C-alpha positions in Angstrom: -21.2 -15.8 13.0 -21.1 -16.4 9.2 -18.8 -19.1 7.9 -16.2 -18.6 5.2 -18.6 -19.5 2.4 -21.2 -17.0 3.6 -18.6 -14.3 4.0 -17.4 -14.8 0.4 -21.0 -14.8 -0.9 -21.7 -11.5 0.9 -18.5 -9.9 -0.6 -19.5 -11.0 -4.1 -23.2 -10.2 -3.7 -22.3 -6.6 -2.6 -19.8 -6.3 -5.4 -17.9 -3.4 -3.8 -15.5 -3.5 -0.9 -14.8 0.0 0.4 -11.1 0.3 1.2 -10.7 3.0 3.9 -7.2 4.2 4.2 -6.8 7.5 6.1 -4.0 9.4 7.8 -6.0 9.7 11.0 -8.7 7.7 12.6 -11.0 10.2 14.2 -13.5 10.3 11.3 -13.5 6.5 10.6 -16.9 5.9 12.2 -18.5 8.7 10.2 -16.9 7.4 7.0 -18.1 3.9 7.7 -21.7 5.2 8.4 -21.7 7.2 5.2 -20.5 4.3 3.0 -23.0 2.0 4.6 -25.9 4.4 3.9 -24.9 4.3 0.3 -25.4 0.6 0.2 -21.8 -0.7 0.5 -21.9 -2.9 3.5 -18.5 -4.5 3.0 -15.8 -2.2 4.6 -12.1 -2.8 5.0 -10.0 -0.7 7.3 -6.3 -0.7 6.4 -3.8 -1.3 9.1 -1.8 1.7 7.9 -4.5 3.9 9.4 -3.7 4.9 13.0 -5.8 3.0 15.7 -7.4 0.9 12.9 -7.8 -2.1 15.2 -9.5 -0.1 17.9 -12.0 1.5 15.4 -12.6 -1.9 13.8 -13.5 -3.3 17.2 -15.8 -0.4 17.9 -17.5 -0.7 14.5 -18.0 -4.4 14.8 -19.5 -3.9 18.2 -21.8 -1.1 17.1 -23.1 -2.5 13.8 -22.7 -6.2 14.3 -23.6 -8.1 11.1 -25.2 -5.0 9.4 -21.7 -4.5 7.9 -19.1 -7.1 7.0 -15.9 -5.8 8.4 -12.4 -6.5 7.2 -8.8 -5.5 7.7 -6.4 -4.6 4.9 -2.7 -4.1 4.4 -2.1 -7.1 6.7 1.5 -8.3 6.3 1.7 -11.2 8.6 -0.2 -13.8 10.6 0.1 -12.0 13.9 -1.6 -8.9 12.5 -4.2 -11.1 10.9 -5.0 -12.7 14.2 -5.3 -9.3 16.0 -7.6 -8.1 13.3 -9.8 -11.2 13.5 -10.0 -10.9 17.3 -11.0 -7.2 16.8 -14.0 -8.3 14.6 -12.6 -8.7 11.1 -14.4 -11.2 9.0 -12.0 -11.0 6.1 -8.3 -10.3 5.9 -6.7 -8.6 2.9 -3.0 -8.5 2.1 -0.9 -6.6 -0.6 1.1 -9.8 -1.1 0.8 -13.6 -0.8 1.6 -14.6 2.7 0.7 -18.3 3.3 0.9 -18.0 7.1 -1.8 -15.3 7.0 -4.1 -17.6 5.0 -3.6 -20.4 7.4 -4.3 -18.0 10.4 -7.6 -16.9 8.7 -8.8 -20.4 8.1 -7.9 -21.4 11.7 -10.5 -18.8 12.8 -12.9 -19.5 10.0 -12.3 -16.2 8.3 -11.8 -15.3 4.7 -8.3 -14.7 3.3 -7.7 -12.4 0.3 -4.0 -12.2 -0.6 -2.6 -9.8 -3.1 -1.2 -11.1 -6.4 -0.5 -9.8 -9.9 1.1 -12.5 -12.1 -0.5 -15.8 -13.2 2.1 -17.7 -11.1 1.1 -15.7 -8.0 -2.6 -16.1 -8.7 -2.3 -19.9 -9.0 0.0 -20.0 -5.9 -2.7 -18.1 -4.0 -5.4 -20.5 -5.2 -3.3 -23.5 -4.2 -2.6 -22.0 -0.8 -6.3 -21.8 -0.1 -7.2 -18.2 -0.8 -10.9 -17.6 -0.7 -10.7 -14.6 -3.0 -7.7 -13.3 -4.8 -6.8 -9.7 -4.9 -5.2 -8.5 -8.2 -3.0 -5.5 -7.3 -2.3 -3.0 -8.7 -5.0 -3.7 -11.2 -4.4 -0.4 -13.0 -1.1 -1.8 -14.3 -2.8 -4.5 -16.4 -6.3 -3.1 -16.9 -9.7 -4.9 -17.0 -8.9 -7.1 -20.0 -6.2 -8.8 -18.0 -8.8 -10.5 -15.8 -10.4 -12.1 -18.9 -7.0 -13.4 -20.0 -6.3 -14.9 -16.6 -9.8 -16.5 -16.3 -9.4 -18.3 -19.7 -6.9 -20.8 -18.3 -7.9 -20.4 -14.7 -11.7 -20.2 -14.6 -11.9 -21.4 -11.0 -10.3 -18.4 -9.4 -12.3 -15.5 -7.9 -10.5 -12.3 -8.7 -10.9 -8.9 -6.9 -9.1 -6.1 -8.7 -7.8 -3.4 -6.5 -6.0 -0.2 -7.4 -7.2 1.6 -10.4 -10.9 0.8 -9.9 -13.0 3.9 -10.2 -16.3 5.1 -11.6 -15.0 4.9 -15.2 -13.4 1.5 -15.0 -15.6 -0.4 -12.6 -18.0 -1.7 -15.2 -15.2 -3.0 -17.4 -13.6 -4.9 -14.6 -17.0 -6.6 -13.8 -17.7 -7.4 -17.5 -14.2 -8.9 -17.8 -14.9 -11.4 -15.0 -14.1 -9.7 -11.6 -15.9 -11.5 -8.8 -16.1 -8.2 -6.9 -14.2 -4.9 -6.7 -12.2 -3.2 -4.0 -12.3 0.6 -4.2 -10.2 3.0 -2.3 -9.7 6.7 -2.9 -12.3 6.7 -5.8 -14.9 6.0 -3.1 -13.3 7.3 0.1 -12.0 10.6 -1.1 -9.6 12.1 1.4 -10.7 15.6 0.4 -14.4 14.7 1.1 -13.4 13.3 4.4 -11.3 16.3 5.3 -14.3 18.6 4.3 -16.6 16.3 6.3 -18.7 16.0 3.1 -20.0 12.6 4.1 -23.0 13.0 1.8 -20.6 12.7 -1.1 -19.3 9.4 0.1 -22.9 8.1 0.4 -23.7 9.3 -3.1 -20.5 7.8 -4.6 -21.2 4.5 -2.9 -24.7 4.4 -4.4 -23.1 5.1 -7.9 -20.7 2.2 -7.5 -23.4 -0.2 -6.4 -25.5 0.8 -9.4 -22.6 0.4 -11.8 -22.0 -3.1 -10.6 -25.6 -4.0 -10.8 -25.9 -2.8 -14.4 -22.6 -4.5 -15.4 -24.0 -7.7 -14.1 -27.1 -7.3 -16.2 -29.2 -6.1 -13.4 -28.7 -9.2 -11.3 -26.4 -9.8 -8.3 -24.0 -12.7 -9.1 -23.6 -15.8 -7.0 -20.1 -17.3 -6.4 -18.9 -19.4 -9.2 
């Protein structure tokens, strides 16, 4: 099993975390396969999706370390533990919950709490966050990351919400360690139409955008 440093490195190296949030779970396996085929091998299932833990366990068993699996919309330490036991290697929250961070570290997993303000970002860093989610990133825009990183260059920021094919490059160029992408990658309409080829193609486009924005090189953790 990878340790926390290796998990963080893999998230940053890939550059894209696919955030899969659906109203039903029956197509989750197909969605995950399509995204993986497009080169995005870091996938987060949100806990708002029915049976997300069961599917997470199935995917972790089926693909093993081919894909780095995570759980999102985790609101408390109990849910974090359940997701870890189901195979989650990283836990993402919409807010800063210190108990969840502690639970992740107890099991050697990566904690990615949600923040927005400078105070929240610093509090997350001091609480031991491995990566720090900036949510909703659309409110502040890409330049906000550069402004935050000026006084806090040690933090590793992952913008979420508002990251799409048009904004992804700007977020990377302004200092994002990696990006979390939801509906702009996992289109609910494409899933409903079972147009999984579109998901694969979109994943490829995001990977290429990140590569180009980084100057053709995959970044290593700061």
